[in-house]
C-alpha positions as CSV (number, residue, x, y, z in Angstrom):
1,M,-16.2,-35.7,-42.1
2,P,-15.6,-32.0,-43.0
3,Y,-12.1,-30.9,-43.8
4,S,-10.2,-28.9,-41.3
5,L,-9.9,-25.2,-42.2
6,A,-6.2,-25.7,-43.1
7,R,-7.0,-28.5,-45.4
8,L,-9.9,-26.7,-46.9
9,L,-7.7,-23.7,-47.7
10,T,-5.3,-25.9,-49.6
11,R,-8.1,-27.2,-51.8
12,L,-9.8,-23.8,-52.5
13,S,-8.5,-21.1,-54.8
14,F,-9.5,-17.5,-55.4
15,R,-10.0,-18.4,-59.0
16,Q,-12.6,-21.0,-58.0
17,L,-14.4,-18.4,-55.9
18,Q,-14.2,-15.8,-58.7
19,V,-15.7,-18.3,-61.2
20,F,-18.4,-19.2,-58.7
21,H,-19.2,-15.5,-58.1
22,A,-19.6,-14.9,-61.9
23,V,-21.9,-17.9,-62.4
24,C,-24.0,-16.7,-59.4
25,Q,-24.4,-13.3,-61.0
26,H,-25.4,-14.6,-64.4
27,L,-26.9,-18.0,-63.5
28,S,-25.2,-19.2,-66.7
29,Y,-21.9,-21.0,-67.2
30,S,-21.5,-19.6,-70.7
31,R,-22.1,-16.0,-69.7
32,A,-19.7,-16.4,-66.8
33,A,-17.1,-17.8,-69.2
34,D,-17.6,-14.8,-71.5
35,E,-17.1,-12.4,-68.6
36,L,-14.0,-14.1,-67.3
37,G,-12.4,-14.8,-70.7
38,L,-12.6,-18.6,-70.2
39,T,-14.1,-21.5,-72.0
40,Q,-17.3,-23.0,-70.7
41,P,-15.5,-26.4,-69.9
42,A,-12.9,-24.4,-67.9
43,V,-15.7,-22.8,-65.9
44,S,-17.3,-26.2,-65.3
45,S,-14.0,-27.6,-64.2
46,Q,-13.5,-24.8,-61.6
47,I,-17.0,-25.3,-60.2
48,R,-16.5,-29.1,-60.1
49,Q,-13.2,-28.6,-58.1
50,L,-15.0,-26.2,-55.8
51,E,-17.8,-28.7,-55.1
52,Q,-15.3,-31.4,-54.4
53,A,-13.5,-29.2,-51.9
54,L,-16.8,-28.4,-50.2
55,E,-18.2,-31.9,-50.6
56,Q,-21.6,-30.4,-51.6
57,P,-23.1,-29.1,-54.9
58,V,-23.3,-25.4,-55.3
59,F,-25.5,-25.4,-58.4
60,E,-28.1,-27.6,-59.8
61,Y,-30.2,-27.8,-63.0
62,V,-33.9,-28.1,-62.9
63,G,-34.9,-28.6,-66.5
64,K,-32.7,-26.2,-68.4
65,Q,-32.6,-23.6,-65.7
66,L,-29.5,-23.2,-63.4
67,Y,-30.3,-22.7,-59.7
68,I,-28.0,-22.0,-56.6
69,T,-28.3,-24.7,-53.9
70,P,-28.6,-23.8,-50.2
71,A,-24.9,-24.5,-49.9
72,G,-24.2,-22.2,-52.8
73,Q,-26.3,-19.5,-51.3
74,R,-24.3,-19.6,-48.1
75,L,-21.1,-19.6,-50.0
76,E,-22.2,-16.6,-52.0
77,I,-22.7,-14.6,-48.8
78,V,-19.3,-15.4,-47.6
79,I,-17.6,-14.7,-51.0
80,R,-19.4,-11.3,-51.3
81,S,-18.0,-10.4,-47.8
82,I,-14.5,-11.6,-48.7
83,F,-14.4,-9.7,-52.0
84,S,-15.8,-6.6,-50.4
85,D,-13.1,-6.7,-47.7
86,L,-10.4,-7.2,-50.3
87,K,-11.6,-4.3,-52.4
88,R,-11.7,-2.1,-49.3
89,M,-8.1,-3.2,-48.4
90,Q,-7.0,-2.4,-51.9
91,M,-8.5,1.1,-51.7
92,E,-7.1,1.8,-48.2
93,L,-3.6,0.7,-49.4
94,A,-3.9,3.1,-52.3
95,E,-5.1,5.8,-50.0
96,M,-2.0,5.3,-47.9
97,K,0.0,6.2,-51.1
98,G,-2.1,9.3,-51.5
99,Q,-4.2,7.8,-54.3
100,V,-7.9,7.2,-54.8
101,R,-8.3,4.1,-56.8
102,G,-10.6,1.1,-56.8
103,E,-14.2,0.3,-57.8
104,L,-17.2,2.5,-57.4
105,R,-20.5,0.5,-57.6
106,L,-23.5,2.6,-58.5
107,A,-27.1,1.8,-59.2
108,A,-29.4,4.4,-60.6
109,V,-33.1,4.4,-61.3
110,S,-33.9,4.7,-65.0
111,T,-34.8,8.4,-64.9
112,A,-31.5,9.2,-63.3
113,Q,-29.5,7.8,-66.2
114,Y,-29.6,11.3,-67.7
115,V,-27.9,12.8,-64.6
116,V,-25.2,10.2,-63.8
117,P,-23.0,11.0,-66.8
118,Y,-22.6,14.6,-65.7
119,L,-21.5,13.4,-62.2
120,L,-19.1,10.8,-63.6
121,Q,-17.4,13.0,-66.3
122,G,-15.8,15.4,-63.9
123,F,-15.2,12.8,-61.1
124,L,-13.3,10.4,-63.4
125,Q,-11.2,13.3,-64.8
126,Q,-10.2,14.0,-61.2
127,Y,-9.8,10.3,-60.2
128,P,-8.8,8.4,-63.4
129,Q,-7.8,5.3,-61.5
130,V,-11.4,4.6,-60.3
131,D,-13.4,1.9,-62.1
132,V,-17.1,2.6,-62.2
133,R,-19.7,-0.2,-62.4
134,L,-23.2,1.3,-63.1
135,E,-26.5,-0.6,-63.1
136,I,-29.7,1.1,-64.4
137,V,-32.7,-0.4,-62.6
138,N,-36.3,0.5,-61.7
139,R,-37.3,1.9,-58.4
140,A,-38.4,-1.4,-56.9
141,L,-35.1,-3.1,-57.8
142,A,-33.2,0.0,-56.5
143,T,-34.9,-0.3,-53.2
144,Q,-34.2,-4.0,-53.1
145,R,-30.5,-3.4,-53.8
146,L,-30.3,-1.0,-50.9
147,T,-31.8,-3.6,-48.6
148,E,-29.2,-6.1,-49.8
149,N,-26.3,-3.6,-49.7
150,R,-25.3,-4.5,-53.2
151,D,-24.0,-1.1,-54.2
152,D,-21.8,1.7,-52.8
153,L,-24.5,4.2,-53.7
154,V,-28.0,4.3,-55.3
155,I,-29.0,7.4,-57.2
156,M,-32.8,8.0,-57.1
157,G,-35.6,10.4,-56.5
158,M,-38.2,9.8,-53.8
159,P,-35.9,7.6,-51.6
160,P,-37.7,5.2,-49.2
161,E,-38.5,6.7,-45.9
162,S,-36.4,4.7,-43.5
163,R,-34.1,5.5,-40.6
164,A,-31.9,2.6,-41.9
165,L,-31.1,4.7,-45.0
166,H,-29.1,7.9,-45.4
167,S,-30.0,10.1,-48.4
168,T,-28.5,13.4,-49.5
169,P,-30.2,15.5,-52.2
170,F,-27.9,17.1,-54.8
171,L,-30.0,18.2,-57.8
172,D,-33.5,19.2,-58.7
173,N,-35.4,16.7,-60.9
174,V,-37.5,19.1,-63.0
175,M,-40.7,17.4,-64.3
176,I,-42.8,19.1,-67.0
177,P,-46.1,18.5,-68.8
178,V,-45.5,17.6,-72.4
179,V,-47.6,17.1,-75.5
180,R,-46.9,16.3,-79.2
181,T,-46.5,19.3,-81.4
182,G,-49.8,20.0,-83.0
183,H,-51.8,18.7,-80.0
184,P,-55.2,20.4,-79.6
185,L,-54.3,21.6,-76.1
186,L,-51.7,23.9,-77.7
187,E,-54.6,25.9,-79.4
188,H,-55.7,27.2,-76.0
189,K,-54.1,30.2,-74.4
190,R,-54.9,29.0,-70.9
191,I,-55.3,25.4,-70.0
192,D,-56.8,24.0,-66.8
193,T,-54.5,21.5,-65.1
194,Q,-57.3,19.0,-64.6
195,T,-58.1,19.2,-68.3
196,F,-54.5,18.3,-69.1
197,L,-54.6,15.3,-66.7
198,D,-57.9,14.1,-68.4
199,S,-56.3,14.3,-71.9
200,R,-55.3,10.6,-72.0
201,L,-52.5,10.8,-69.5
202,L,-49.6,8.3,-70.1
203,I,-48.0,7.3,-66.8
204,R,-45.4,5.0,-65.3
205,E,-46.2,1.8,-63.5
206,Q,-47.1,1.6,-59.8
207,G,-44.0,2.1,-57.6
208,S,-42.2,4.4,-60.0
209,G,-40.7,7.5,-58.5
210,T,-42.0,9.7,-61.3
211,R,-45.5,8.4,-60.8
212,K,-45.2,8.7,-57.0
213,A,-44.2,12.3,-57.3
214,L,-47.1,13.1,-59.6
215,E,-49.6,11.2,-57.3
216,Q,-48.4,13.1,-54.2
217,W,-48.7,16.5,-56.0
218,C,-52.2,15.7,-57.3
219,H,-53.3,14.6,-53.9
220,Q,-52.0,17.9,-52.4
221,K,-53.8,20.0,-55.1
222,R,-56.9,17.8,-54.9
223,L,-56.7,17.0,-58.5
224,L,-58.0,13.7,-60.0
225,L,-55.4,11.4,-61.5
226,N,-57.0,9.0,-63.9
227,P,-54.3,7.5,-66.1
228,Y,-55.2,6.5,-69.7
229,M,-52.3,4.0,-70.1
230,E,-49.4,2.6,-68.0
231,L,-46.0,2.2,-69.6
232,G,-42.9,0.7,-68.2
233,S,-40.3,3.4,-68.8
234,N,-40.0,7.1,-69.5
235,A,-38.7,6.4,-72.9
236,A,-41.8,4.4,-73.7
237,I,-44.0,7.2,-72.5
238,K,-42.0,9.8,-74.5
239,H,-42.5,7.8,-77.7
240,G,-46.2,7.3,-76.8
241,V,-46.6,11.1,-76.7
242,L,-44.7,11.4,-79.9
243,A,-47.0,8.8,-81.5
244,G,-50.1,10.7,-80.4
245,L,-51.2,8.3,-77.7
246,G,-51.7,11.0,-75.1
247,V,-49.9,13.5,-72.8
248,A,-47.4,13.0,-70.0
249,V,-45.4,14.5,-67.2
250,L,-41.8,13.7,-67.7
251,P,-38.4,14.8,-66.4
252,R,-37.1,17.7,-68.5
253,L,-33.8,16.0,-69.1
254,S,-35.5,13.0,-70.8
255,V,-37.2,15.1,-73.4
256,R,-34.7,17.9,-73.9
257,P,-33.7,16.8,-77.5
258,E,-37.4,16.6,-78.6
259,L,-38.2,20.0,-77.1
260,K,-35.2,21.5,-79.0
261,L,-36.3,19.9,-82.3
262,G,-39.8,21.0,-81.8
263,E,-41.3,17.5,-81.8
264,L,-42.7,18.0,-78.2
265,A,-44.0,21.1,-76.5
266,C,-44.1,22.0,-72.8
267,L,-47.4,23.4,-71.6
268,N,-47.7,26.4,-69.3
269,L,-49.7,24.9,-66.5
270,Q,-50.3,26.1,-63.0
271,G,-48.1,24.3,-60.5
272,F,-45.6,23.2,-63.0
273,P,-42.7,22.4,-63.3
274,L,-42.7,20.0,-60.4
275,R,-39.4,19.9,-58.6
276,R,-38.2,16.9,-56.7
277,S,-34.6,16.1,-55.7
278,W,-32.2,13.5,-57.0
279,C,-30.5,11.9,-54.0
280,T,-27.5,9.7,-53.3
281,V,-28.8,6.9,-51.0
282,H,-27.0,4.2,-49.0
283,P,-27.6,2.2,-45.8
284,A,-27.0,4.4,-42.8
285,A,-24.7,1.8,-41.1
286,K,-22.5,1.5,-44.2
287,H,-18.9,2.5,-43.8
288,P,-17.9,4.4,-46.9
289,T,-14.9,3.1,-48.9
290,P,-12.3,5.8,-49.8
291,V,-13.7,5.8,-53.4
292,M,-17.3,6.1,-52.3
293,Q,-16.3,9.0,-49.9
294,A,-14.4,10.7,-52.7
295,F,-17.4,10.5,-54.9
296,L,-19.7,11.9,-52.2
297,D,-17.3,14.7,-51.5
298,Y,-17.0,15.5,-55.2
299,I,-20.8,15.8,-55.5
300,Q,-21.0,18.2,-52.6
301,K,-18.2,20.4,-53.9
302,T,-19.7,20.6,-57.4
303,M,-23.4,20.7,-56.4
304,S,-23.7,24.5,-56.9
305,G,-22.6,24.4,-60.5
306,L,-24.2,21.1,-61.4
307,E,-27.7,22.5,-62.2
308,Q,-26.3,24.9,-64.8
309,Q,-24.1,22.1,-66.2
310,V,-27.0,19.7,-66.5
311,Y,-29.9,21.9,-67.5
312,G,-28.1,24.9,-69.1
313,E,-30.5,27.1,-71.0
314,A,-33.3,24.6,-70.5
315,L,-34.1,25.9,-67.1
């Protein structure tokens, strides 16, 4: 027979819930132990006590892989809500004291990793008591995280078109056509854009925001996009261009060092650079925490000077 709530509360501890949450995130007892500064036997002991209190297993091994049981999945949803409420309470109590403190959970698509440091540098100077947790993910995972409400904000270009999401643009994502120094295209004074696109174009995988922006632009201009090779990151594409595999359209920020060193060259093509916006995105129904709101307000206040700070003389 299930325990009464009062008896269950005497058998559960926040430490058990914290350990369970860490194991859920890593699906590994050893990695959870490393994160929490515990030994693996201590983690196992906490999970065993939790399962005894619930009278159900929360994890199970199939072969050597650890899985969450249905009971564990339900518990994870409850714990996520409890911890979220506690964090909000902590922030609101700090706000009552005139402070902004707590955790800011951000996710950013891989191309935005060049932008986020500029946002955080000034923000953390202004609010040093904020702890930032940043995840760099691809666009598909960023969209999934939005659906699951796992972050305070997601920073991405080309946000999904949905009334359930609220997005705010804050900075141009400038995309340019690049080739390796010494490429034959550089010998021509004028280059047709289609000729460039046909010169072994290296491109991101389906679903990437960078690829989607280029596809939309080519469709509008009635240009044929026939990729030579798909690669899984802008860094891989950049090194592919440097190695002579082909040409690419990449965010200017991702290739700025190579442009300065003369390893890559930007072609003067009609219609370029392409400009899309970086956006902050969150579920429309989400109630901002004080830290999240402070970050949004900071971006809006500094937006006018952000472009010069990020791009400088490269624009």
